[in-house]
N, C-alpha and C positions, 0 to 999 in steps of 0.2 A: 503494498499499499504507499502511495506516495504521501510525503509528509507536507503537510501545508504551510506556509511560511508567511506569517502576517506581516505586511510591509509597516514600518514604522515612519512617522514624521519628525521631522526637524528642521527648525527655525535656522536660516542661514541669514547674515548678513553681508552683502557683499561690497565691494569698493564700488564707486560709481561707475567707473571704466570697465571692470569686470562685468556689472551687471548690463552696462549697456551693450558690451561685445555678445554677451549671452544672449539677450533678447532680439539682437539682430540676427544671431544665428538661428534662435528659434524661429523667427519669421521668415527668413530665406528657405530653410530647410522643410519647414512645416513641422518640426517634431518640437514639442510641449518643452517649456524651460524647464519643469520638473524632471522630465526625461533626460533632457541632456546634463542636468546636474547629478543626477544617479548614475550615469554613464561614467561621468568625470570621476565621481568618487569611488564608484566598484573599480574602475581602472587601476587608480591611484593605491587602493587598498590591496589588489592584487599584485601589484609592480614592489610595492614596501613590503608585502609577504616574501614575496619571492627574493628581492634583495637582503631580508633579514636570513631567511634560510640559507643563502649561499654564503653569507658572511658566519654564520653558527658553524656553518661545515668545514668554512676555511680554518677556525681555531680548533676543531678538532683533529685535524692532521697533525 
């Protein structure tokens, strides 16, 4: 059985230039701003996790 993961909402305050850029990207691509933010956050977390795992294995040798 697949486990359902409930999404959680987070309030984020962005610098004006970042907000304007993301709003423009959302308008141009038709992708909702919330989806763009989710994509950026998920990508960052995956890269950071990968970096930390590779750093941890470097110290084990």
